[in-house]
DRENKOL-864546 format. One line per 5 residues: number of its first residue (from 1); for each residue x, y, z of C-alpha. Coordinates in Angstrom, 2 decimals, always signed. Layout:
NUM	X,Y,Z ~ ...
This chain:
1	+146.45,+155.88,+122.66 ~ +145.25,+152.94,+122.17 ~ +148.72,+150.83,+122.22 ~ +146.82,+147.06,+122.05 ~ +147.12,+145.72,+119.17
6	+148.72,+143.38,+116.44 ~ +148.80,+144.63,+113.48 ~ +147.53,+148.45,+113.08 ~ +145.51,+147.70,+109.79 ~ +143.87,+144.62,+111.13
11	+142.82,+146.21,+114.56 ~ +138.44,+145.96,+114.07 ~ +138.41,+142.44,+112.92 ~ +140.99,+141.23,+115.77 ~ +138.32,+142.81,+117.95
16	+135.41,+141.62,+116.31 ~ +136.50,+137.94,+116.40 ~ +137.91,+137.95,+120.02 ~ +134.30,+140.16,+120.83 ~ +131.92,+136.61,+118.56
21	+133.93,+134.39,+120.86 ~ +133.71,+135.85,+123.99 ~ +129.95,+136.39,+123.77 ~ +129.25,+132.98,+121.35 ~ +125.80,+132.57,+122.97
26	+124.63,+135.93,+122.40 ~ +125.98,+136.58,+118.93 ~ +127.08,+134.39,+115.36 ~ +130.27,+136.13,+113.19 ~ +128.86,+136.59,+109.64
31	+130.73,+137.58,+106.68 ~ +130.46,+141.62,+107.25 ~ +129.62,+141.40,+111.47 ~ +127.84,+139.43,+113.32 ~ +123.99,+138.17,+113.61
36	+122.02,+136.71,+116.42 ~ +123.08,+133.57,+117.85 ~ +119.73,+132.65,+119.12 ~ +116.62,+132.10,+116.66 ~ +113.76,+134.17,+116.30
41	+110.50,+133.44,+115.76 ~ +109.81,+133.16,+111.85 ~ +108.26,+136.62,+110.09 ~ +109.31,+138.73,+112.83 ~ +111.12,+142.00,+111.78
46	+115.07,+141.95,+111.85 ~ +116.88,+144.92,+112.93 ~ +119.90,+145.23,+111.54 ~ +122.31,+148.29,+112.29 ~ +125.78,+149.31,+111.73
51	+128.79,+151.51,+111.39 ~ +132.47,+151.78,+111.72 ~ +134.87,+149.89,+114.41 ~ +135.93,+151.69,+117.37 ~ +132.71,+153.16,+119.14
56	+131.93,+149.49,+120.99 ~ +129.31,+148.89,+121.95 ~ +128.05,+150.27,+119.57 ~ +127.31,+148.63,+117.45 ~ +128.10,+144.71,+117.77
61	+127.28,+144.84,+121.33 ~ +123.63,+145.44,+120.59 ~ +122.84,+142.38,+118.81 ~ +120.20,+140.31,+120.88 ~ +117.21,+139.19,+121.68
66	+114.64,+142.53,+122.32 ~ +117.40,+144.63,+120.71 ~ +119.07,+144.26,+117.50 ~ +119.20,+141.49,+114.68 ~ +122.64,+142.36,+113.24
71	+125.38,+144.12,+113.55 ~ +127.66,+145.34,+110.04 ~ +131.25,+146.80,+110.85 ~ +133.63,+149.04,+109.02 ~ +137.17,+148.87,+109.83
76	+137.77,+151.37,+111.81 ~ +135.24,+155.03,+111.99 ~ +134.90,+153.50,+108.44 ~ +132.05,+152.83,+106.92 ~ +130.78,+148.74,+106.19
81	+130.56,+147.99,+102.63 ~ +127.16,+147.65,+100.79 ~ +128.36,+143.60,+100.39 ~ +128.94,+143.30,+104.00 ~ +126.02,+144.94,+105.13
86	+123.96,+142.83,+102.23 ~ +125.80,+140.08,+103.54 ~ +124.64,+140.41,+107.51 ~ +120.93,+141.76,+106.41 ~ +120.53,+137.97,+104.48
91	+121.36,+136.58,+107.45 ~ +119.64,+138.06,+110.11 ~ +116.04,+138.29,+107.96 ~ +113.55,+136.28,+109.30 ~ +110.92,+136.76,+106.42
96	+108.98,+139.82,+107.88 ~ +111.08,+142.74,+106.85 ~ +113.89,+144.22,+107.31 ~ +114.94,+147.49,+109.11 ~ +118.73,+149.75,+108.22
101	+118.72,+151.58,+111.17 ~ +122.03,+153.48,+111.22 ~ +123.37,+156.64,+112.47 ~ +123.45,+159.16,+110.14 ~ +126.73,+159.69,+108.29
106	+127.33,+159.72,+104.33 ~ +129.30,+156.31,+103.87 ~ +126.56,+154.68,+105.88 ~ +123.31,+155.88,+104.60 ~ +124.79,+155.70,+100.64
111	+125.97,+152.04,+101.56 ~ +123.03,+151.47,+103.58 ~ +120.64,+152.97,+100.80 ~ +121.84,+150.52,+98.23 ~ +121.75,+147.55,+100.34
116	+118.58,+148.37,+100.84 ~ +117.37,+148.33,+96.54 ~ +119.75,+145.34,+96.55 ~ +117.57,+143.35,+98.49 ~ +114.22,+145.12,+97.73
121	+115.36,+143.70,+93.77 ~ +115.25,+140.11,+95.87 ~ +111.64,+140.58,+96.91 ~ +112.97,+141.50,+100.70 ~ +110.60,+144.26,+101.93
126	+113.28,+146.48,+103.42 ~ +112.73,+150.46,+105.16 ~ +115.60,+152.81,+106.24 ~ +115.27,+154.83,+109.31 ~ +118.62,+157.15,+110.26
131	+119.41,+157.92,+113.09 ~ +119.86,+161.52,+113.57 ~ +120.02,+162.92,+117.02 ~ +122.62,+164.63,+117.64 ~ +121.86,+168.68,+118.33
136	+125.11,+170.38,+117.38 ~ +125.45,+168.81,+114.16 ~ +122.44,+170.69,+112.46 ~ +120.05,+173.23,+114.17 ~ +116.07,+173.07,+115.37
141	+114.35,+172.47,+112.13 ~ +117.29,+170.30,+110.56 ~ +116.64,+167.22,+112.71 ~ +116.81,+164.94,+109.97 ~ +120.44,+166.24,+108.19
146	+121.61,+165.82,+111.89 ~ +124.34,+163.05,+112.89 ~ +123.80,+160.07,+114.88 ~ +124.95,+159.66,+118.69 ~ +124.01,+158.11,+121.49
151	+120.68,+158.44,+120.87 ~ +120.78,+155.73,+118.43 ~ +121.15,+153.16,+121.46 ~ +117.52,+154.53,+122.96 ~ +116.36,+154.15,+118.85
156	+117.71,+150.39,+118.60 ~ +116.53,+149.43,+122.08 ~ +112.65,+150.45,+121.60 ~ +112.43,+149.58,+117.82 ~ +114.32,+146.01,+118.96
161	+111.42,+145.22,+121.41 ~ +108.92,+146.82,+119.23 ~ +109.85,+143.57,+117.09 ~ +110.01,+141.15,+119.58 ~ +106.27,+142.37,+120.26
166	+104.89,+141.19,+117.19 ~ +104.78,+144.11,+115.18 ~ +105.07,+144.77,+111.30 ~ +107.89,+146.24,+110.14 ~ +105.79,+149.53,+108.70
171	+104.92,+149.42,+112.37 ~ +108.38,+148.77,+113.62 ~ +109.22,+151.82,+110.85 ~ +107.22,+154.36,+112.81 ~ +108.20,+153.70,+115.88
176	+111.82,+153.72,+115.20 ~ +111.08,+157.38,+113.39 ~ +109.40,+158.58,+116.32 ~ +112.23,+157.56,+118.60 ~ +114.20,+159.26,+117.10
181	+112.51,+162.12,+116.98 ~ +111.65,+162.85,+120.20 ~ +115.73,+161.96,+121.20 ~ +118.36,+164.69,+121.30 ~ +121.81,+164.22,+122.50
186	+124.64,+166.33,+123.51 ~ +128.30,+165.86,+123.56 ~ +131.60,+167.06,+125.17 ~ +134.85,+165.86,+124.94 ~ +138.38,+166.59,+127.49
191	+140.86,+164.99,+125.05 ~ +140.69,+163.49,+121.95 ~ +141.30,+160.28,+120.19 ~ +143.71,+158.21,+118.38 ~ +144.17,+155.82,+116.27
196	+145.12,+152.73,+116.15 ~ +148.95,+152.77,+115.19 ~ +148.74,+156.58,+115.40 ~ +151.21,+158.48,+117.84 ~ +148.84,+161.25,+118.09
201	+145.64,+162.19,+118.27 ~ +142.91,+163.68,+115.31 ~ +142.65,+166.51,+117.47 ~ +143.47,+168.09,+121.09 ~ +141.21,+170.02,+123.46
206	+143.62,+172.07,+125.45 ~ +144.12,+171.08,+128.86 ~ +141.42,+173.27,+131.20 ~ +138.70,+173.30,+128.32 ~ +135.97,+170.82,+127.09
211	+134.98,+170.80,+123.48 ~ +131.17,+171.08,+123.02 ~ +129.77,+169.17,+120.75 ~ +132.44,+166.99,+118.44 ~ +131.47,+164.22,+117.03
216	+132.87,+160.72,+117.37 ~ +135.20,+160.83,+114.83 ~ +136.74,+164.13,+115.69 ~ +134.21,+166.31,+113.38 ~ +134.60,+170.27,+114.57
221	+132.21,+171.12,+117.70 ~ +130.11,+174.41,+118.57 ~ +132.94,+175.79,+120.69 ~ +135.23,+175.25,+123.67 ~ +134.33,+176.53,+127.12
226	+136.62,+176.90,+130.14 ~ +136.29,+172.80,+132.03 ~ +134.97,+174.05,+136.22 ~ +133.36,+171.32,+137.89 ~ +131.04,+168.34,+136.77
231	+127.66,+170.39,+138.38 ~ +128.76,+172.83,+135.45 ~ +129.47,+170.23,+132.30 ~ +125.70,+168.43,+133.16 ~ +124.09,+171.82,+133.71
236	+125.76,+173.16,+130.43 ~ +125.06,+169.87,+128.68 ~ +120.92,+170.52,+129.94 ~ +120.80,+173.36,+129.36 ~ +121.31,+173.38,+126.01
241	+118.69,+169.79,+125.00 ~ +116.16,+172.39,+127.29 ~ +117.00,+174.52,+125.16 ~ +116.24,+172.52,+121.89 ~ +113.40,+170.90,+123.34
246	+111.60,+172.18,+126.50 ~ +110.90,+169.61,+129.41 ~ +107.28,+169.17,+130.09 ~ +106.35,+169.17,+133.44 ~ +104.57,+165.66,+134.09
251	+106.49,+163.23,+131.32 ~ +108.11,+160.67,+131.15 ~ +112.04,+160.86,+130.19 ~ +114.52,+158.25,+129.28 ~ +117.92,+159.61,+130.28
256	+121.56,+157.57,+128.29 ~ +124.38,+159.49,+130.35 ~ +126.98,+158.06,+127.66 ~ +130.58,+157.64,+127.86 ~ +133.37,+158.10,+125.07
261	+135.78,+156.03,+126.01 ~ +138.06,+157.04,+129.03 ~ +135.98,+158.45,+130.70 ~ +135.35,+156.62,+133.86 ~ +132.48,+155.42,+134.99
266	+132.29,+157.54,+138.87 ~ +132.49,+160.79,+136.67 ~ +129.44,+159.55,+134.49 ~ +127.41,+159.04,+137.95 ~ +128.14,+162.73,+139.60
271	+127.04,+163.87,+136.27 ~ +124.16,+162.04,+136.12 ~ +123.48,+163.16,+139.76 ~ +123.14,+166.46,+138.36 ~ +121.45,+165.86,+135.24
276	+118.72,+163.67,+137.83 ~ +118.16,+166.73,+140.29 ~ +117.48,+169.23,+136.73 ~ +114.88,+166.75,+135.12 ~ +113.03,+166.34,+138.41
281	+113.26,+170.08,+139.35 ~ +111.32,+170.51,+135.66 ~ +108.71,+167.62,+137.09 ~ +110.03,+164.87,+134.93 ~ +110.00,+161.54,+135.21
286	+112.95,+159.70,+134.53 ~ +112.34,+156.21,+133.02 ~ +114.94,+153.57,+133.87 ~ +118.00,+155.46,+133.33 ~ +120.74,+154.33,+131.67
291	+124.98,+155.32,+132.47 ~ +127.47,+153.82,+131.11 ~ +129.53,+153.47,+127.69 ~ +126.82,+152.61,+124.95 ~ +128.45,+154.51,+121.80
296	+132.48,+155.49,+122.42 ~ +135.55,+156.56,+119.90 ~ +138.14,+154.57,+120.70 ~ +139.75,+156.45,+123.86 ~ +138.65,+159.48,+123.59
301	+138.23,+161.30,+127.66 ~ +134.11,+163.21,+126.96 ~ +130.53,+162.10,+127.51 ~ +126.80,+162.77,+126.25 ~ +123.71,+162.85,+127.89
306	+120.39,+161.87,+125.43 ~ +116.97,+162.80,+126.68 ~ +114.42,+160.70,+124.40 ~ +110.54,+161.69,+125.77 ~ +108.52,+159.03,+125.99
311	+104.24,+158.84,+125.74 ~ +103.18,+155.41,+126.66 ~ +104.03,+153.67,+123.83 ~ +107.79,+154.01,+123.87 ~ +108.31,+153.99,+127.65
316	+106.77,+150.75,+127.21 ~ +109.09,+149.57,+124.99 ~ +112.14,+151.29,+126.61 ~ +111.43,+149.56,+129.58 ~ +110.66,+146.34,+127.78
321	+113.48,+142.76,+128.57 ~ +116.34,+142.80,+126.32 ~ +119.73,+140.17,+126.69 ~ +122.81,+141.99,+124.64 ~ +126.07,+141.05,+124.89
326	+126.59,+144.86,+126.11 ~ +123.32,+145.22,+127.69 ~ +120.44,+143.16,+129.54 ~ +117.10,+144.13,+130.75 ~ +114.63,+141.95,+133.11
331	+114.25,+138.48,+131.88 ~ +114.29,+137.24,+127.94 ~ +112.31,+133.89,+127.16 ~ +114.84,+131.27,+126.47 ~ +115.58,+130.29,+122.62
336	+116.95,+127.64,+120.68 ~ +120.65,+128.38,+118.84 ~ +120.15,+129.21,+115.12 ~ +121.97,+127.47,+112.22 ~ +123.04,+129.62,+108.79
341	+124.18,+127.90,+105.52 ~ +128.65,+127.40,+105.80 ~ +128.34,+130.46,+102.99 ~ +126.57,+133.06,+105.63 ~ +128.84,+131.69,+108.39
346	+132.52,+131.67,+107.90 ~ +134.70,+131.69,+110.15 ~ +137.19,+135.05,+109.65 ~ +134.78,+138.53,+109.74 ~ +135.92,+140.92,+106.84
351	+135.66,+144.04,+107.95 ~ +136.66,+145.57,+104.86 ~ +139.24,+148.60,+104.89 ~ +139.07,+152.09,+105.41 ~ +138.89,+154.93,+104.13
356	+139.05,+158.79,+104.62 ~ +136.09,+159.02,+102.38 ~ +134.05,+156.98,+104.68 ~ +135.24,+158.52,+107.68
């Protein structure tokens, strides 16, 4: 359940306001979401992502030096509006162009696309790179139509590092596309999630079963199978990821084991141990693995495993320092606080309203 709310309709608004207040050294609230609280170098490409609330730390938790510059935050499981995205993008823009990198859901792509057209009309250079890592949502030849899930964490981290080193917008967009093409994710769920104020979950998984490929909003998965041991679950996921893209002996791989909301960290570490054995048995070299919660689904019990096959450039960018509210790596350069006009930095954060069409 999701019992801790004041007014259910204000859940996303209240959560985002609290997040921004708790992380005032890293994020600044603006209409529709948050941007970096620190100043970025002039003409640095701005990375803007976003999506529905209920997936923390995605997406606001990824805003910070070496990662994203801004995140547009919709209501629970609802796409941010075009107006929200525009507000965040304008506040994040450093004069070097804007890369929109949302996960691939119809409402998000529609609204980010409309915002991109509006910005281009204002002579802002914008590129749109949807993230499409979920192998359960399309066949091997349908990579561009797939949903985006926890692999977005890797894609945005790499893109943010490219922007941080001073790459042009075209280069950052190319790197984000390369990282997306190199990333595959599969998730499994053991129970459903419950919307704030609801008395029952969006879906159920029978006790003792595991749902393979279920989406982070409860979208139908591929199948249900009996729930075995942690190693059984790890093998199931890795086998399907390898069937999608064969392991490369001697190759480097970024691994993300992601909890979906109610799965304990202890369990994630146990699963990672088996994933590591499987990858190393194929001769692969794990680079800076990440185990924790990166893209959740309220109180869903489950996990996902993401593999990003790294070339030298992607490996360097994946290892690069970052300092966001929900993720830090290495040491980033200290920067002064930024200032925004009052029109772009109100006290209240408008996250819009949910709708079945946008979920």
